[in-house]
BAVOKE-485457 format. One line per field, with one value per residue (C-alpha): residue number from 1; x, y, z. Coordinates in steps of 0.05 Angstrom, whole numbers, plus 32768, in hexadecimal, padded with zeros to 4 digits. Example, Ala and Ser with C-alpha at 12.3 -4.5 7.8 and 13.67 -1.06 7.14 Angstrom:
num = [1/2] .
px = [80F6/8111] .
py = [7FA6/7FEB] .
pz = [809C/808F] .
end
This chain:
num = [1/2/3/4/5/6/7/8/9/10/11/12/13/14/15/16/17/18/19/20/21/22/23/24/25/26/27/28/29/30/31/32/33/34/35/36/37/38/39/40/41/42/43/44/45/46/47/48/49/50/51/52/53/54/55/56/57/58/59/60/61/62/63/64/65/66/67/68/69/70/71/72/73/74/75/76/77/78/79/80/81/82/83/84/85/86/87/88/89/90/91/92/93/94/95/96/97/98/99/100/101/102/103/104/105/106/107/108/109/110/111/112/113/114/115/116/117/118/119/120/121/122/123/124/125/126/127/128/129/130/131/132/133/134/135/136/137/138/139/140/141/142/143/144/145/146/147/148/149/150/151/152/153/154/155/156/157/158/159/160/161/162/163/164/165/166/167/168/169/170/171/172/173/174/175/176/177/178/179/180/181/182/183/184/185/186/187/188/189/190/191/192/193/194/195/196/197/198/199/200/201/202/203/204/205/206/207/208/209/210/211/212/213/214/215/216/217/218/219/220/221/222/223/224/225/226/227/228/229/230/231/232/233/234/235/236/237/238/239/240/241/242/243/244/245/246/247/248/249/250/251/252/253/254/255/256/257/258/259/260/261/262/263/264/265/266/267/268/269/270/271/272/273/274/275/276/277/278/279/280/281/282/283/284/285/286/287/288/289/290/291/292/293/294/295/296/297/298/299/300/301/302/303/304/305/306/307/308/309/310/311/312/313/314/315/316/317/318/319/320/321/322] .
px = [7A02/7A08/7A14/7A51/7A69/7A69/7A8C/7AC4/7AC8/7AC7/7B05/7B2D/7B29/7B40/7B75/7B8C/7B86/7BB5/7BE6/7BE7/7BFD/7C28/7C4D/7C60/7C86/7CCE/7CC5/7CFA/7D0B/7CF5/7D24/7D2C/7D12/7D2B/7CF9/7CC2/7C9F/7C9B/7C6F/7C42/7C31/7BF5/7BD8/7BE3/7BC1/7B8A/7B7E/7B94/7B79/7BA7/7B96/7BC5/7C03/7C43/7C59/7C18/7C21/7C70/7C5B/7C29/7C51/7C8A/7C61/7C4B/7C8A/7CB3/7CB8/7CFF/7D0D/7D42/7D78/7D68/7D9E/7D83/7DA4/7D80/7D3E/7D48/7D5B/7D1A/7CF3/7D0E/7D03/7CB9/7CA6/7CC9/7CA3/7C5F/7C6C/7C7E/7C46/7C2D/7C5B/7C9B/7C7F/7C9F/7CEA/7CDB/7CBC/7CF6/7D28/7CFA/7CF3/7D40/7D4E/7D8B/7DC4/7DD2/7E11/7E4D/7E3F/7DFB/7DE0/7DF5/7E45/7E42/7E23/7E52/7E93/7E7A/7E7A/7EB7/7EDB/7EBA/7ECB/7F17/7F16/7EF7/7F2E/7F66/7F4E/7F49/7F94/7FAC/7F86/7FA0/7FE6/7FE6/7FCB/8002/8035/8013/800F/8059/8072/804A/8068/80B2/809B/807F/80AE/80D8/811C/8154/8180/81B2/81EF/822D/824F/8286/829F/82D5/831A/8355/837C/83A9/8387/83B1/83C3/83E9/83AD/838D/834A/8315/82C8/82B7/82D6/82A1/825F/8229/823C/8222/8262/8276/82B5/82D3/830E/8347/838E/83B9/83D7/8399/839D/8352/831F/832B/8334/82F2/82CD/82EB/82DB/8291/828E/82AE/8272/8240/8246/8247/8201/81E9/81FC/81DE/819C/818A/81B7/81D8/821F/8246/828E/82B7/82E8/831B/833A/837C/8389/83CC/83F1/8436/8434/8402/8423/8402/8429/8415/83C9/83CE/83E5/83AD/836E/837F/8373/8326/8309/8319/82EF/8308/832A/8359/836F/83A6/83C7/83ED/83E1/83C0/8393/8381/836D/833E/831E/8319/82FB/82CA/82B0/82AE/82E2/830B/834F/838F/83D0/83D8/840D/8448/8489/84B6/8491/8466/8422/83D5/83A5/835E/8329/82E2/82C1/8290/827C/8255/822A/822F/81FC/8208/8217/8243/8211/8211/81D1/81E4/821C/8222/824C/826E/822E/8214/8229/8227/81E0/81C4/81F4/81DB/818F/81A4/81C7/818C/815D/817B/818A/813B/8127/814E/813B/80F1/80F2/8110] .
py = [77FE/77EF/7837/783B/77F5/7814/785A/782C/7804/7844/785C/7827/7821/7869/785D/781B/7849/7879/7848/7829/7863/7874/7834/784B/7884/788B/7899/78CA/78C6/78F8/7924/791D/78D3/78C8/78F3/790F/78C4/78B4/78F7/78EA/78A0/78AC/78D9/78AA/7871/7898/7897/7860/781C/77EB/77B2/77D2/77B9/77DD/77E5/7810/783D/784B/785A/7886/78AC/78AE/78CA/7901/791F/790C/7958/7965/793B/796A/7958/790A/78F4/78D4/788B/788F/789B/785E/7830/7849/783C/77FB/77E4/7801/77D1/7795/77A7/77A6/7760/7744/7724/7741/7711/7738/7775/778E/777E/779F/77E2/77E5/77E1/7818/7845/7850/7895/78BD/78C3/790E/792E/791B/7958/7956/798C/7969/795E/79AA/79C5/7994/79B4/79FC/79EB/79C9/7A07/7A38/7A11/7A16/7A5C/7A65/7A38/7A59/7A9C/7A90/7A73/7AB4/7ADF/7AB6/7ABA/7B08/7B13/7AE2/7B0F/7B51/7B3A/7B24/7B66/7B86/7B60/7B6D/7BC1/7BBC/7B8A/7B97/7BB9/7B9C/7BCE/7C01/7BEF/7BD9/7C15/7C39/7C26/7C35/7C55/7C7A/7CAA/7CE5/7D28/7D5A/7D79/7D3D/7D28/7CEB/7CE7/7CB0/7CB0/7CC1/7D05/7D17/7D01/7D2F/7D4A/7D3C/7D27/7D25/7CED/7CEB/7CB7/7CCB/7CDF/7D1A/7D0C/7D02/7D2B/7D35/7D12/7D1D/7D67/7D72/7D45/7D6A/7DAA/7D96/7D7A/7DC2/7DEA/7DB5/7DC1/7E0C/7E0B/7DDA/7E0E/7E48/7E1E/7DF6/7E16/7DCD/7DC8/7D8E/7D7D/7D64/7D33/7D16/7CD0/7CBE/7C79/7C89/7C88/7C7B/7CBF/7CE5/7CF8/7D27/7D66/7D53/7D4B/7D90/7DB0/7D8E/7D9C/7DE7/7DEF/7DDE/7DF0/7E0B/7DD8/7D9C/7D6B/7D3A/7CF9/7CC7/7C8F/7C4A/7C1A/7BEF/7C2A/7C40/7BF8/7BED/7C31/7C1F/7BDD/7BF9/7C2D/7BFA/7C20/7BFF/7C1C/7C00/7C1C/7C1C/7C2C/7C31/7C51/7C58/7C8A/7CA3/7C79/7C84/7C66/7C4A/7C50/7C58/7C9C/7CA5/7CD5/7CBA/7CDF/7CCC/7CE3/7D01/7CBD/7CA7/7C79/7C74/7C9B/7C98/7C9F/7CCC/7CBC/7CE3/7CF1/7D21/7D6B/7DA0/7DAD/7D69/7D56/7D93/7D83/7D36/7D47/7D6F/7D41/7D0A/7D2F/7D49/7D07/7CEE/7D2A/7D1C/7CD0/7CE2] .
pz = [7D7C/7D39/7D25/7D56/7D38/7CF2/7D02/7D24/7CE2/7CBA/7CE5/7CDD/7C93/7C91/7CBF/7C96/7C58/7C71/7C87/7C45/7C28/7C50/7C4B/7BFD/7C16/7C34/7C79/7C92/7CE1/7D07/7D2E/7D79/7D73/7DB4/7DDF/7DAB/7D9E/7DF2/7DF4/7DC0/7DC9/7DF9/7DC4/7D88/7DB2/7DC0/7D72/7D56/7D70/7D8E/7D5B/7D29/7D52/7D60/7D1E/7D06/7D3F/7D34/7CED/7CFC/7D2C/7CFD/7CC9/7CF5/7D09/7CD3/7CB9/7CB3/7C76/7C5F/7C8E/7C82/7C49/7C10/7C16/7C61/7C3A/7C0B/7C3D/7C6C/7C33/7C22/7C6B/7C69/7C29/7C4D/7C86/7C5E/7C40/7C87/7CB5/7CF8/7D25/7D09/7D0B/7D4A/7D35/7CF0/7D15/7D41/7D06/7CDC/7D1C/7D28/7D1C/7D01/7D38/7D49/7D4C/7D71/7DA3/7DCE/7DFA/7E38/7E1E/7E0E/7E4A/7E74/7E44/7E5E/7EA1/7EA6/7E83/7EAE/7EE9/7ED3/7EC5/7F06/7F2B/7F0B/7F15/7F60/7F5D/7F41/7F6D/7FA7/7F8A/7F81/7FC3/7FE8/7FC3/7FDC/801F/801A/7FFF/8037/806F/804F/8057/809C/80B7/80F1/80EB/80EC/8111/8100/80CF/80F8/80E3/8114/8159/8185/816E/818B/815A/815C/8147/811D/815D/8177/81AD/81B5/819B/81A6/818E/81D5/81C5/818F/81B8/81C0/8177/8135/810B/80C3/80BA/807A/806E/803B/8034/8030/7FED/7FCA/7F8D/7F7C/7F9E/7FE5/7FDF/7FB8/7FED/8025/8004/7FFD/8049/8062/8038/8050/8099/808F/8069/8099/80CE/80A7/8094/80D0/8107/8114/8127/80FF/8114/80D0/80DA/80AA/80BD/8094/8074/8064/80A6/8087/8064/808F/80CF/8100/80E5/809A/80AA/80D2/8097/8069/8098/809D/8055/804F/8091/80D8/80FE/80D5/8103/80E1/8100/80F7/8117/8113/80DC/810D/8127/80E1/80D2/8106/80FE/80B1/80C6/80F8/80C4/8089/8062/802F/8021/7FFC/7FDA/7F92/7F5E/7F8B/7F80/7FAE/7FDF/7FA4/7FAA/7FAF/7FD8/7FBF/7FED/8000/7FF0/8025/8057/809D/80BA/810C/8140/8182/819B/816C/814B/80FB/80DA/8096/8065/8021/7FE7/7FAF/7F85/7FBC/7FAC/7FE7/7FDE/7FE1/801E/803F/8038/804A/8089/80A0/8093/80B5/80F3/80F2/80EB/811F/814D/8141/814E/818D] .
end
């Protein structure tokens, strides 16, 4: 029993000697002061007797874990050492308050690991959200475009209709006389200086090539938009210069106005001087089916070959659908 008491006394003297030496040294604040002392408190309590108080225990912990002295500023070291000196001169009753002052650690940086992780999580969430919205927007546009491509047909163009005109032989002709035949119709006037002759020559050459390549009979039709000057005789002299199968049609101003309106043809007199004037008009050929329904129109930019191939293609497509 005496030996045990002697060993304890020697142990206490050794610890007091260490503590008195450490009081003379500046004690840096330990890193991670919020978590490390809590984990090591049971270990230190097992080594240091409780009779030394909270102040001795805190100093002992800071001595063991105060290894990173380079990161502490000189003014912090001076304040810590002065605080330790003042605590050495105080009595035991003020030890708890002084140890709490000396145990304060240097505050960390403005960004902690928790806030950094929250920032990363928030950024990742925003990127994911906007990426999802972008994909959804693209998908909506794609679906809308596909719906337009695959949507139902709006029907045929409102081109064509009934008419009652006079042919170049002086006989009345209606749209019913052309039923059962493929027809190419061109609107013009016999006093046209250049465009009308060129277009009618193209029309005449194309129907011959269509007959040769596909064996399809096409009826060429010329309708005058100058009823004041294009009489039956004038039209008869005009059409025989281009093709023997070309049918010339004319009529009264009202009849011509009605047929032009039905086929959406524009025409107007220009530069009138006495009886010599020109007629500005649409330069279009209309392909009509055997039922006299509109199939397709061909503009001035088509030459003989493209007109030929275009007509054959439309007729075959129409026959295939049937």
